N, CA and C atoms as a LAMMPS dump frame, in Angstrom:
ITEM: TIMESTEP
0
ITEM: NUMBER OF ATOMS
639
ITEM: BOX BOUNDS ff ff ff
-5.0000000000000000e+02 5.0000000000000000e+02
-5.0000000000000000e+02 5.0000000000000000e+02
-5.0000000000000000e+02 5.0000000000000000e+02
ITEM: ATOMS id mol type element x y z
1 1 1 N -46.047 451.03 -257.451
2 1 2 C -48.01 450.64 -257.744
3 1 3 C -48.987 450.116 -256.539
4 2 1 N -48.336 448.986 -256.433
5 2 2 C -48.547 448.267 -255.717
6 2 3 C -49.417 447.968 -254.361
7 3 1 N -48.529 448.383 -253.842
8 3 2 C -48.315 449.182 -252.569
9 3 3 C -49.498 450.061 -252.462
10 4 1 N -49.486 450.732 -254.009
11 4 2 C -50.922 452.145 -253.364
12 4 3 C -52.514 451.3 -253.555
13 5 1 N -51.946 450.674 -254.49
14 5 2 C -53.11 449.476 -254.742
15 5 3 C -54.089 449.021 -253.077
16 6 1 N -52.988 447.756 -252.492
17 6 2 C -52.982 447.224 -251.349
18 6 3 C -54.176 448.609 -250.828
19 7 1 N -53.095 449.17 -250.538
20 7 2 C -53.817 450.742 -249.967
21 7 3 C -54.807 451.256 -249.763
22 8 1 N -55.392 451.093 -251.055
23 8 2 C -56.851 451.568 -250.772
24 8 3 C -57.752 450.397 -251.337
25 9 1 N -57.777 449.465 -251.192
26 9 2 C -58.206 448.216 -250.979
27 9 3 C -58.984 448.183 -249.498
28 10 1 N -57.382 448.511 -248.183
29 10 2 C -58.215 448.635 -247.136
30 10 3 C -58.255 450.014 -246.838
31 11 1 N -58.371 450.249 -247.132
32 11 2 C -59.29 451.963 -246.533
33 11 3 C -60.688 451.973 -247.436
34 12 1 N -60.574 451.395 -248.525
35 12 2 C -62.212 451.334 -248.813
36 12 3 C -62.551 450.165 -247.745
37 13 1 N -62.404 449.75 -247.503
38 13 2 C -62.74 447.975 -247.034
39 13 3 C -63.111 448.605 -245.799
40 14 1 N -61.802 449.541 -244.994
41 14 2 C -62.579 450.046 -243.082
42 14 3 C -63.648 450.675 -243.34
43 15 1 N -64.023 451.701 -244.193
44 15 2 C -64.674 452.366 -244.749
45 15 3 C -65.73 451.623 -244.657
46 16 1 N -65.777 450.482 -245.572
47 16 2 C -67.712 450.041 -245.125
48 16 3 C -67.268 448.736 -244.419
49 17 1 N -66.73 448.552 -243.437
50 17 2 C -66.762 448.251 -242.201
51 17 3 C -67.057 448.895 -240.967
52 18 1 N -66.056 450.892 -240.896
53 18 2 C -66.244 450.991 -240.162
54 18 3 C -67.917 451.222 -239.836
55 19 1 N -68.702 451.436 -240.751
56 19 2 C -70.003 452.332 -240.637
57 19 3 C -70.852 450.777 -240.117
58 20 1 N -70.456 449.849 -239.608
59 20 2 C -71.258 448.767 -238.572
60 20 3 C -71.131 449.198 -237.382
61 21 1 N -72.803 449.786 -236.994
62 21 2 C -72.497 449.639 -235.136
63 21 3 C -72.16 448.907 -234.629
64 22 1 N -72.661 447.515 -235.108
65 22 2 C -72.363 445.821 -234.083
66 22 3 C -70.576 445.795 -233.857
67 23 1 N -69.7 446.513 -234.922
68 23 2 C -68.754 446.524 -234.808
69 23 3 C -68.018 447.751 -233.091
70 24 1 N -68.419 448.599 -233.379
71 24 2 C -68.061 449.579 -232.079
72 24 3 C -68.615 448.795 -230.537
73 25 1 N -70.09 448.109 -230.824
74 25 2 C -70.701 447.515 -229.718
75 25 3 C -69.073 446.579 -229.71
76 26 1 N -69.328 445.821 -229.732
77 26 2 C -67.948 445.066 -230.257
78 26 3 C -66.592 445.097 -229.508
79 27 1 N -66.684 445.765 -229.833
80 27 2 C -64.923 446.471 -229.518
81 27 3 C -65.597 446.752 -228.105
82 28 1 N -66.955 447.898 -228.339
83 28 2 C -66.884 448.853 -226.5
84 28 3 C -66.643 447.54 -225.637
85 29 1 N -67.293 446.386 -225.683
86 29 2 C -68.191 445.301 -224.472
87 29 3 C -66.595 444.934 -224.808
88 30 1 N -65.268 444.567 -225.243
89 30 2 C -64.903 443.741 -224.74
90 30 3 C -63.527 444.847 -224.36
91 31 1 N -63.844 445.794 -224.969
92 31 2 C -62.003 446.789 -224.479
93 31 3 C -62.827 447.497 -223.09
94 32 1 N -64.092 448.077 -222.99
95 32 2 C -64.371 448.991 -221.954
96 32 3 C -65.508 448.136 -220.841
97 33 1 N -65.665 446.911 -221.735
98 33 2 C -66.632 446.494 -220.345
99 33 3 C -68.254 446.852 -220.41
100 34 1 N -68.179 447.485 -221.776
101 34 2 C -69.372 448.601 -220.809
102 34 3 C -70.775 447.526 -221.772
103 35 1 N -72.145 447.394 -221.692
104 35 2 C -73.167 447.23 -222.281
105 35 3 C -74.513 447.759 -222.207
106 36 1 N -74.484 448.608 -221.692
107 36 2 C -75.818 450.052 -221.912
108 36 3 C -75.408 451.269 -222.924
109 37 1 N -75.574 451.754 -223.62
110 37 2 C -75.741 452.812 -224.033
111 37 3 C -75.789 454.33 -223.182
112 38 1 N -75.191 455.671 -223.449
113 38 2 C -74.878 456.684 -222.975
114 38 3 C -75.44 457.401 -224.265
115 39 1 N -74.427 457.718 -224.937
116 39 2 C -74.659 458.338 -226.841
117 39 3 C -75.296 458.022 -227.042
118 40 1 N -75.636 457.935 -228.634
119 40 2 C -76.702 458.14 -229.874
120 40 3 C -75.866 457.314 -230.273
121 41 1 N -75.239 456.843 -230.326
122 41 2 C -75.002 455.052 -231.149
123 41 3 C -73.22 454.547 -230.284
124 42 1 N -72.997 453.436 -230.054
125 42 2 C -72.146 452.531 -230.182
126 42 3 C -71.225 453.491 -230.655
127 43 1 N -70.593 453.687 -231.868
128 43 2 C -69.92 454.578 -233.017
129 43 3 C -69.253 455.722 -231.395
130 44 1 N -70.038 457.1 -230.512
131 44 2 C -70.097 457.003 -230.324
132 44 3 C -69.638 457.273 -229.186
133 45 1 N -70.775 455.968 -228.876
134 45 2 C -69.682 455.3 -227.315
135 45 3 C -68.39 454.715 -227.071
136 46 1 N -68.201 454.277 -227.899
137 46 2 C -66.803 454.492 -228.413
138 46 3 C -65.798 455.162 -228.456
139 47 1 N -66.021 456.502 -229.174
140 47 2 C -65.688 457.389 -228.895
141 47 3 C -65.363 457.964 -227.602
142 48 1 N -66.397 458.557 -227.483
143 48 2 C -66.098 459.09 -225.657
144 48 3 C -65.334 458.464 -224.799
145 49 1 N -65.498 457.27 -224.417
146 49 2 C -64.118 455.761 -223.702
147 49 3 C -62.767 455.749 -224.744
148 50 1 N -62.92 455.733 -225.659
149 50 2 C -61.069 456.283 -226.234
150 50 3 C -61.01 457.74 -225.589
151 51 1 N -61.395 458.358 -225.673
152 51 2 C -61.249 460.463 -225.393
153 51 3 C -60.588 460.156 -224.018
154 52 1 N -61.589 459.132 -222.807
155 52 2 C -62.043 459.49 -221.757
156 52 3 C -60.837 458.754 -221.165
157 53 1 N -60.821 457.498 -221.69
158 53 2 C -59.053 456.363 -220.906
159 53 3 C -57.532 458.093 -221.407
160 54 1 N -57.852 457.592 -223.089
161 54 2 C -56.382 458.534 -223.443
162 54 3 C -56.553 460.466 -222.665
163 55 1 N -57.406 460.727 -222.281
164 55 2 C -57.373 462.098 -221.152
165 55 3 C -56.082 461.69 -219.33
166 56 1 N -57.005 460.782 -219.03
167 56 2 C -56.222 459.713 -217.972
168 56 3 C -54.618 459.211 -217.565
169 57 1 N -54.607 459.011 -219.57
170 57 2 C -52.717 458.758 -219.717
171 57 3 C -52.276 460.102 -219.715
172 58 1 N -52.839 460.714 -220.841
173 58 2 C -52.464 462.247 -220.373
174 58 3 C -52.143 463.15 -219.294
175 59 1 N -53.16 462.395 -218.515
176 59 2 C -52.637 463.478 -216.673
177 59 3 C -53.672 464.845 -217.637
178 60 1 N -55.132 464.606 -218.549
179 60 2 C -56.359 465.884 -218.713
180 60 3 C -56.366 465.247 -218.426
181 61 1 N -57.243 466.408 -217.453
182 61 2 C -58.966 467.179 -216.617
183 61 3 C -59.139 468.013 -216.375
184 62 1 N -59.912 468.288 -215.972
185 62 2 C -61.211 469.478 -215.109
186 62 3 C -61.695 469.327 -213.912
187 63 1 N -61.648 470.248 -213.65
188 63 2 C -62.387 469.792 -212.019
189 63 3 C -63.344 470.505 -211.374
190 64 1 N -64.081 470.913 -210.469
191 64 2 C -64.921 471.11 -210.156
192 64 3 C -65.128 471.222 -208.496
193 65 1 N -65.46 472.379 -207.838
194 65 2 C -65.454 472.43 -206.581
195 65 3 C -67.644 471.24 -206.186
196 66 1 N -67.627 470.271 -204.749
197 66 2 C -69.015 470.175 -204.81
198 66 3 C -69.006 470.695 -203.573
199 67 1 N -69.773 471.538 -203.801
200 67 2 C -71.179 471.91 -202.341
201 67 3 C -71.896 471.519 -201.894
202 68 1 N -72.48 470.884 -201.137
203 68 2 C -73.104 469.828 -200.094
204 68 3 C -73.615 470.905 -198.226
205 69 1 N -74.894 470.731 -198.483
206 69 2 C -75.399 471.022 -197.783
207 69 3 C -74.028 471.546 -196.38
208 70 1 N -74.598 471.833 -194.821
209 70 2 C -73.814 471.436 -193.261
210 70 3 C -73.778 470.289 -193.468
211 71 1 N -73.321 469.682 -191.918
212 71 2 C -73.776 468.601 -191.628
213 71 3 C -74.701 468.95 -190.242
214 72 1 N -75.826 467.748 -190.752
215 72 2 C -77.031 467.767 -190.028
216 72 3 C -77.061 467.937 -188.322
217 73 1 N -75.108 467.135 -187.798
218 73 2 C -75.201 467.039 -186.463
219 73 3 C -74.411 468.061 -185.097
220 74 1 N -73.985 469.405 -186.833
221 74 2 C -72.75 469.887 -186.095
222 74 3 C -72.843 471.512 -186.859
223 75 1 N -73.279 471.623 -187.586
224 75 2 C -73.151 471.93 -189.339
225 75 3 C -71.808 472.839 -189.315
226 76 1 N -70.734 471.696 -188.842
227 76 2 C -69.127 471.762 -189.619
228 76 3 C -68.715 471.159 -190.637
229 77 1 N -68.488 471.625 -192.203
230 77 2 C -68.162 470.934 -192.678
231 77 3 C -66.581 470.263 -193.095
232 78 1 N -66.022 471.681 -192.056
233 78 2 C -64.319 471.303 -192.236
234 78 3 C -63.591 470.488 -191.608
235 79 1 N -64.22 469.194 -190.4
236 79 2 C -64.473 468.482 -189.281
237 79 3 C -64.728 467.461 -189.805
238 80 1 N -65.805 467.427 -190.769
239 80 2 C -65.632 466.365 -191.993
240 80 3 C -64.481 465.228 -193.222
241 81 1 N -63.78 464.31 -193.245
242 81 2 C -62.459 463.67 -193.977
243 81 3 C -62.876 462.755 -195.21
244 82 1 N -63.21 462.849 -195.875
245 82 2 C -64.123 462.401 -197.115
246 82 3 C -63.287 461.343 -197.273
247 83 1 N -63.55 459.341 -196.822
248 83 2 C -62.836 458.626 -196.526
249 83 3 C -62.719 457.12 -197.965
250 84 1 N -64.152 458.033 -198.993
251 84 2 C -64.61 456.35 -200.157
252 84 3 C -65.48 457.531 -200.863
253 85 1 N -64.451 457.32 -201.959
254 85 2 C -65.124 457.531 -202.929
255 85 3 C -65.725 457.306 -203.688
256 86 1 N -67.324 456.994 -204.768
257 86 2 C -67.947 455.837 -205.81
258 86 3 C -68.088 456.74 -207.549
259 87 1 N -67.98 455.947 -208.123
260 87 2 C -68.811 456.793 -209.148
261 87 3 C -68.872 455.879 -210.003
262 88 1 N -70.558 455.948 -210.571
263 88 2 C -71.35 455.787 -211.492
264 88 3 C -71.694 456.376 -212.935
265 89 1 N -71.993 455.841 -214.147
266 89 2 C -72.175 456.76 -215.262
267 89 3 C -73.303 458.439 -215.306
268 90 1 N -74.199 458.648 -214.416
269 90 2 C -74.553 459.601 -213.513
270 90 3 C -74.316 460.415 -212.716
271 91 1 N -73.634 458.971 -211.272
272 91 2 C -73.369 459.554 -210.242
273 91 3 C -71.738 459.252 -209.333
274 92 1 N -72.497 460.372 -208.287
275 92 2 C -70.729 460.281 -207.794
276 92 3 C -71.576 460.058 -206.48
277 93 1 N -70.306 459.02 -205.239
278 93 2 C -70.534 458.823 -204.322
279 93 3 C -69.574 458.868 -203.257
280 94 1 N -69.828 460.326 -201.747
281 94 2 C -68.522 460.646 -201.268
282 94 3 C -68.656 459.916 -199.588
283 95 1 N -67.908 459.099 -199.25
284 95 2 C -68.328 458.251 -197.941
285 95 3 C -67.489 458.42 -196.972
286 96 1 N -67.645 459.61 -196.467
287 96 2 C -67.333 461.266 -194.972
288 96 3 C -66.864 459.261 -193.757
289 97 1 N -65.989 460.226 -193.145
290 97 2 C -65.448 459.791 -191.352
291 97 3 C -66.757 459.841 -190.88
292 98 1 N -68.016 461.068 -190.471
293 98 2 C -68.999 460.43 -189.356
294 98 3 C -70.415 460.029 -189.549
295 99 1 N -69.454 459.024 -191.235
296 99 2 C -70.765 457.691 -191.439
297 99 3 C -71.287 458.386 -192.673
298 100 1 N -71.274 458.99 -192.746
299 100 2 C -72.959 459.497 -193.608
300 100 3 C -72.15 459.293 -195.598
301 101 1 N -73.252 459.506 -195.927
302 101 2 C -72.563 459.57 -197.651
303 101 3 C -73.75 460.221 -198.223
304 102 1 N -72.801 461.438 -199.572
305 102 2 C -73.697 462.281 -199.901
306 102 3 C -73.662 461.886 -201.459
307 103 1 N -74.517 461.717 -202.031
308 103 2 C -74.989 461.607 -203.955
309 103 3 C -75.09 463.068 -204.615
310 104 1 N -74.298 462.761 -205.237
311 104 2 C -74.065 464.154 -206.491
312 104 3 C -74.6 464.153 -207.922
313 105 1 N -75.018 464.103 -208.743
314 105 2 C -74.942 464.287 -210.301
315 105 3 C -74.815 464.557 -210.534
316 106 1 N -73.633 464.231 -211.564
317 106 2 C -72.471 464.252 -212.339
318 106 3 C -72.474 465.291 -212.941
319 107 1 N -73.564 465.051 -214.562
320 107 2 C -74.72 466.244 -215.254
321 107 3 C -73.929 466.942 -214.579
322 108 1 N -74.653 468.183 -213.614
323 108 2 C -74.693 469.212 -213.026
324 108 3 C -74.057 469.854 -211.92
325 109 1 N -73.119 468.725 -211.244
326 109 2 C -72.762 468.74 -209.736
327 109 3 C -73.644 469.053 -208.686
328 110 1 N -74.528 469.13 -209.279
329 110 2 C -75.366 468.944 -208.224
330 110 3 C -75.343 468.074 -206.63
331 111 1 N -75.743 468.259 -205.474
332 111 2 C -76.052 467.276 -204.835
333 111 3 C -77.201 467.434 -204.902
334 112 1 N -77.166 465.492 -204.735
335 112 2 C -78.917 465.022 -204.213
336 112 3 C -79.358 464.523 -202.767
337 113 1 N -78.182 463.919 -202.396
338 113 2 C -79.495 463.036 -201.353
339 113 3 C -78.47 463.194 -200.654
340 114 1 N -78.105 462.775 -198.679
341 114 2 C -77.318 463.112 -197.963
342 114 3 C -78.076 461.902 -198.027
343 115 1 N -77.327 460.451 -196.578
344 115 2 C -77.78 458.572 -196.383
345 115 3 C -76.704 459.286 -194.399
346 116 1 N -77.662 458.605 -193.843
347 116 2 C -77.45 459.197 -192.555
348 116 3 C -78.096 457.695 -191.853
349 117 1 N -76.632 456.318 -191.854
350 117 2 C -77.128 455.81 -191.029
351 117 3 C -77.515 455.703 -189.462
352 118 1 N -78.392 454.977 -188.887
353 118 2 C -77.765 454.981 -187.607
354 118 3 C -76.498 454.839 -186.944
355 119 1 N -76.421 455.786 -185.779
356 119 2 C -75.054 455.275 -185.647
357 119 3 C -74.529 454.786 -184.308
358 120 1 N -74.442 453.049 -184.659
359 120 2 C -74.164 453.061 -182.275
360 120 3 C -72.762 453.107 -181.77
361 121 1 N -71.882 453.8 -182.924
362 121 2 C -70.475 453.88 -182.1
363 121 3 C -69.672 453.051 -180.34
364 122 1 N -70.202 452.15 -180.812
365 122 2 C -69.832 450.704 -179.682
366 122 3 C -67.978 451.277 -179.389
367 123 1 N -67.466 451.434 -180.454
368 123 2 C -65.968 451.891 -180.542
369 123 3 C -65.128 452.874 -180.722
370 124 1 N -66.203 453.766 -180.404
371 124 2 C -65.829 454.943 -180.801
372 124 3 C -66.691 456.025 -182.395
373 125 1 N -65.763 456.827 -182.645
374 125 2 C -66.26 457.533 -183.646
375 125 3 C -66.107 457.346 -185.079
376 126 1 N -64.675 457.229 -184.798
377 126 2 C -64.061 456.337 -185.496
378 126 3 C -64.476 455.126 -186.367
379 127 1 N -65.239 454.419 -185.231
380 127 2 C -65.036 453.222 -185.429
381 127 3 C -66.495 453.111 -187.183
382 128 1 N -67.114 454.056 -186.848
383 128 2 C -68.966 454.362 -188.079
384 128 3 C -68.004 455.418 -189.091
385 129 1 N -66.575 455.405 -189.435
386 129 2 C -66.553 456.253 -190.907
387 129 3 C -66.897 455.361 -191.486
388 130 1 N -66.998 455.723 -193.126
389 130 2 C -67.305 454.796 -194.206
390 130 3 C -66.037 453.861 -194.735
391 131 1 N -65.948 452.468 -194.61
392 131 2 C -64.842 451.834 -195.149
393 131 3 C -64.658 451.055 -197.01
394 132 1 N -66.216 451.757 -197.393
395 132 2 C -66.624 451.268 -198.683
396 132 3 C -67.66 451.655 -199.765
397 133 1 N -67.356 451.567 -200.014
398 133 2 C -68.69 452.163 -201.061
399 133 3 C -68.524 451.816 -202.812
400 134 1 N -69.832 451.248 -203.251
401 134 2 C -69.602 450.626 -204.489
402 134 3 C -70.873 451.008 -205.076
403 135 1 N -71.435 451.377 -206.12
404 135 2 C -73.043 451.702 -207.421
405 135 3 C -73.46 450.648 -208.278
406 136 1 N -74.43 449.675 -207.824
407 136 2 C -75.627 448.572 -208.369
408 136 3 C -76.672 449.424 -209.149
409 137 1 N -76.753 448.486 -209.669
410 137 2 C -78.313 449.906 -211.624
411 137 3 C -79.092 450.551 -210.756
412 138 1 N -79.868 450.25 -209.552
413 138 2 C -80.707 451.241 -208.386
414 138 3 C -80.481 451.425 -207.67
415 139 1 N -79.089 450.955 -206.679
416 139 2 C -78.904 451.257 -204.929
417 139 3 C -77.628 451.476 -204.841
418 140 1 N -77.182 452.106 -203.904
419 140 2 C -75.837 452.603 -203.423
420 140 3 C -75.3 451.486 -201.931
421 141 1 N -74.826 451.144 -201.563
422 141 2 C -73.607 450.491 -200.726
423 141 3 C -72.512 450.767 -200.144
424 142 1 N -72.892 450.798 -199.001
425 142 2 C -71.869 450.956 -198.557
426 142 3 C -71.529 450.353 -196.675
427 143 1 N -70.906 450.491 -196.108
428 143 2 C -70.069 450.141 -195.366
429 143 3 C -69.14 451.147 -193.632
430 144 1 N -69.121 450.447 -192.798
431 144 2 C -67.995 450.985 -191.827
432 144 3 C -67.001 450.12 -191.391
433 145 1 N -66.565 451.32 -191
434 145 2 C -65.46 450.256 -190.322
435 145 3 C -65.798 449.631 -188.624
436 146 1 N -67.176 449.626 -188.386
437 146 2 C -67.371 448.38 -187.416
438 146 3 C -68.042 447.224 -188.563
439 147 1 N -68.162 447.211 -188.972
440 147 2 C -68.74 445.885 -189.659
441 147 3 C -69.939 446.402 -190.651
442 148 1 N -70.746 447.567 -190.094
443 148 2 C -71.964 447.305 -189.836
444 148 3 C -72.401 447.717 -191.952
445 149 1 N -73.489 447.084 -192.58
446 149 2 C -73.461 447.315 -194.196
447 149 3 C -74.823 448.15 -194.947
448 150 1 N -75.04 449.176 -195.162
449 150 2 C -76.678 449.964 -195.298
450 150 3 C -76.717 449.541 -197.211
451 151 1 N -77.882 450.096 -197.714
452 151 2 C -78.351 449.611 -198.487
453 151 3 C -78.757 451.265 -199.154
454 152 1 N -79.65 452.627 -199.919
455 152 2 C -79.637 453.113 -199.909
456 152 3 C -80.56 453.139 -201.948
457 153 1 N -81.629 453.907 -201.971
458 153 2 C -82.07 453.742 -202.533
459 153 3 C -81.424 455.135 -203.379
460 154 1 N -80.857 454.74 -205.276
461 154 2 C -80.431 455.861 -205.843
462 154 3 C -81.638 457.444 -205.893
463 155 1 N -82.153 456.548 -206.224
464 155 2 C -83.8 457.47 -206.528
465 155 3 C -84.899 457.686 -206.3
466 156 1 N -84.348 457.147 -204.523
467 156 2 C -85.438 457.302 -203.548
468 156 3 C -84.276 458.593 -202.805
469 157 1 N -84.612 459.897 -202.775
470 157 2 C -83.858 460.504 -201.414
471 157 3 C -84.306 460.808 -200.322
472 158 1 N -82.683 459.973 -199.294
473 158 2 C -82.717 459.578 -197.691
474 158 3 C -82.523 458.065 -197.841
475 159 1 N -83.826 457.322 -197.977
476 159 2 C -83.822 455.728 -197.797
477 159 3 C -83.041 455.513 -197.853
478 160 1 N -83.129 454.886 -196.846
479 160 2 C -81.896 453.731 -196.252
480 160 3 C -82.449 452.371 -194.891
481 161 1 N -81.571 452.087 -195.442
482 161 2 C -81.858 449.965 -194.23
483 161 3 C -80.476 449.41 -194.103
484 162 1 N -80.233 449.46 -193.38
485 162 2 C -79.138 448.729 -192.775
486 162 3 C -79.657 446.204 -193.163
487 163 1 N -78.452 446.327 -193.974
488 163 2 C -78.967 445.098 -194.696
489 163 3 C -77.866 444.449 -193.836
490 164 1 N -76.143 444.367 -192.985
491 164 2 C -75.538 443.863 -192.333
492 164 3 C -75.624 445.082 -190.861
493 165 1 N -75.396 443.84 -190.089
494 165 2 C -75.232 444.31 -188.521
495 165 3 C -73.987 443.552 -188.031
496 166 1 N -72.944 444.468 -188.503
497 166 2 C -71.348 443.844 -188.151
498 166 3 C -71.61 443.947 -186.845
499 167 1 N -69.96 442.764 -186.2
500 167 2 C -69.62 442.542 -184.9
501 167 3 C -67.686 442.526 -185.145
502 168 1 N -67.641 443.367 -184.372
503 168 2 C -66.07 444.126 -184.368
504 168 3 C -65.903 442.874 -183.882
505 169 1 N -65.787 442.392 -182.705
506 169 2 C -65.821 441.562 -181.503
507 169 3 C -65.109 440.07 -182.995
508 170 1 N -66.51 439.841 -183.763
509 170 2 C -66.175 438.098 -183.601
510 170 3 C -65.643 438.623 -185.349
511 171 1 N -65.791 439.431 -185.365
512 171 2 C -65.711 439.052 -187.13
513 171 3 C -64.361 440.877 -187.541
514 172 1 N -63.709 440.988 -186.185
515 172 2 C -62.941 442.265 -187.219
516 172 3 C -63.419 443.672 -187.576
517 173 1 N -62.648 444.478 -187.596
518 173 2 C -62.694 445.877 -188.043
519 173 3 C -62.569 446.155 -189.59
520 174 1 N -64.462 445.764 -190.549
521 174 2 C -63.814 445.781 -191.996
522 174 3 C -63.268 447.35 -192.321
523 175 1 N -61.832 446.233 -192.522
524 175 2 C -61.378 447.765 -194.124
525 175 3 C -61.63 448.267 -195.307
526 176 1 N -62.383 447.034 -196.284
527 176 2 C -62.272 447.234 -197.547
528 176 3 C -64.03 446.66 -197.739
529 177 1 N -64.193 447.156 -198.915
530 177 2 C -65.857 446.715 -198.78
531 177 3 C -66.169 446.924 -200.597
532 178 1 N -66.558 445.811 -200.937
533 178 2 C -67.274 446.1 -202.335
534 178 3 C -67.932 445.362 -202.712
535 179 1 N -68.375 445.308 -203.775
536 179 2 C -69.444 444.325 -204.247
537 179 3 C -69.801 444.416 -206.051
538 180 1 N -71.076 443.735 -206.17
539 180 2 C -71.074 443.749 -208.142
540 180 3 C -73.167 443.417 -206.901
541 181 1 N -74.464 443.639 -207.985
542 181 2 C -75.385 443.007 -208.426
543 181 3 C -75.381 441.574 -207.589
544 182 1 N -74.928 440.732 -207.778
545 182 2 C -74.953 439.183 -207.127
546 182 3 C -74 439.451 -206.183
547 183 1 N -72.986 439.85 -205.617
548 183 2 C -72.391 439.437 -204.356
549 183 3 C -70.883 440.927 -203.897
550 184 1 N -71.469 441.037 -202.505
551 184 2 C -70.657 441.452 -201.049
552 184 3 C -69.205 441.084 -201.024
553 185 1 N -68.079 441.897 -201.126
554 185 2 C -67.468 441.689 -200.319
555 185 3 C -65.918 442.411 -199.304
556 186 1 N -65.846 441.638 -198.251
557 186 2 C -65.847 443.218 -196.986
558 186 3 C -63.751 442.053 -196.451
559 187 1 N -62.97 443.01 -196.751
560 187 2 C -62.183 442.257 -196.013
561 187 3 C -61.779 443.026 -194.466
562 188 1 N -61.667 442.222 -194.09
563 188 2 C -61.755 442.056 -192.506
564 188 3 C -60.43 441.375 -192.127
565 189 1 N -59.677 442.802 -190.397
566 189 2 C -58.867 442.109 -189.67
567 189 3 C -58.827 442.158 -188.261
568 190 1 N -57.967 442.089 -187.34
569 190 2 C -57.601 442.18 -185.918
570 190 3 C -58.844 441.682 -185.019
571 191 1 N -59.035 440.229 -185.402
572 191 2 C -60.215 438.901 -185.091
573 191 3 C -58.363 438.095 -184.003
574 192 1 N -59.1 438.161 -182.923
575 192 2 C -58.116 436.87 -181.833
576 192 3 C -58.083 435.437 -183.348
577 193 1 N -58.184 434.844 -183.69
578 193 2 C -57.787 434.396 -184.883
579 193 3 C -57.456 434.06 -186.257
580 194 1 N -57.768 435.175 -186.36
581 194 2 C -55.879 435.025 -187.397
582 194 3 C -56.682 436.496 -187.707
583 195 1 N -55.317 437.112 -189.301
584 195 2 C -55.448 438.479 -188.9
585 195 3 C -55.618 439.257 -189.98
586 196 1 N -55.891 437.728 -191.015
587 196 2 C -57.404 439.079 -192.366
588 196 3 C -58.778 437.665 -191.929
589 197 1 N -59.402 438.75 -192.756
590 197 2 C -60.422 437.155 -193.483
591 197 3 C -61.68 438.195 -193.949
592 198 1 N -61.555 437.337 -195.464
593 198 2 C -62.916 437.424 -196.927
594 198 3 C -63.446 437.214 -196.38
595 199 1 N -65.126 438.052 -196.198
596 199 2 C -65.845 437.588 -196.152
597 199 3 C -67.091 438.062 -196.995
598 200 1 N -67.672 436.806 -198.236
599 200 2 C -68.403 437.384 -199.224
600 200 3 C -69.589 436.603 -198.806
601 201 1 N -70.631 438.354 -199.485
602 201 2 C -72.062 437.463 -198.982
603 201 3 C -71.988 437.353 -200.506
604 202 1 N -73.218 435.941 -200.407
605 202 2 C -73.24 435.89 -202.084
606 202 3 C -75.197 436.685 -202.363
607 203 1 N -75.459 437.24 -202.523
608 203 2 C -77.313 437.807 -203.073
609 203 3 C -78.167 436.64 -203.536
610 204 1 N -78.96 437.043 -202.574
611 204 2 C -80.447 436.431 -203.159
612 204 3 C -80.812 434.812 -202.673
613 205 1 N -79.6 434.39 -201.876
614 205 2 C -79.26 432.929 -201.647
615 205 3 C -78.727 432.942 -200.139
616 206 1 N -78.449 433.99 -199.595
617 206 2 C -78.643 434.852 -198.588
618 206 3 C -77.128 433.595 -197.706
619 207 1 N -76.37 433.421 -198.447
620 207 2 C -75.299 432.953 -197.965
621 207 3 C -73.939 433.982 -197.297
622 208 1 N -72.788 432.796 -196.823
623 208 2 C -71.598 434.194 -196.005
624 208 3 C -70.753 433.164 -196.122
625 209 1 N -69.86 433.265 -196.771
626 209 2 C -68.577 433.206 -196.695
627 209 3 C -67.665 433.537 -195.63
628 210 1 N -66.297 432.505 -195.789
629 210 2 C -65.438 433.572 -195.006
630 210 3 C -64.349 432.56 -195.404
631 211 1 N -63.122 433.387 -195.922
632 211 2 C -61.826 432.717 -196.64
633 211 3 C -61.159 433.685 -195.607
634 212 1 N -59.924 432.44 -194.342
635 212 2 C -58.956 433.657 -193.391
636 212 3 C -58.201 432.902 -194.225
637 213 1 N -57.089 434.235 -194.417
638 213 2 C -55.711 434.727 -194.491
639 213 3 C -54.978 434.016 -193.286
């Protein structure tokens, strides 16, 4: 009788607490670090994230084939090799061995845009392959093995600029690259002075820090 009474009180208390969207907002932020909504309420946002995590753990998935126009240079997509991918809430970006990045809209699986940076090819075709890629709020940032870093606008098809000019002889090969709205970080290797080094680019201050390993 006492156990049944305690259980009833807990259930009533939880039902009242679970109606608070602030509770689900706090849980979603702490567990999945989500700070903006993709669904009508934080409760639904939490359910979506929880189901996605459960499917990931249980290896349940659906897949689809992403189609895109042929390569502008040789019209041969079979020669392309996907080197890096990145996901945001609405987009998927795939970086290829020819240095191009293709952007897809996740809800519709449609190809949105292809970004072709100006290639220098100082060290052969492999040096232009995409080595890192990530999303910010409105931009797509990606790098190549020769150290070049490019910034593209997600909402302006084809708009692209080179943000950093790589120097393989001085800095080494840019093996991996990632970042956020405030900073970028690249892992370099192969210079004469050191085997590995991290180069950190601090946005807005135009400062660069080098950490040698």
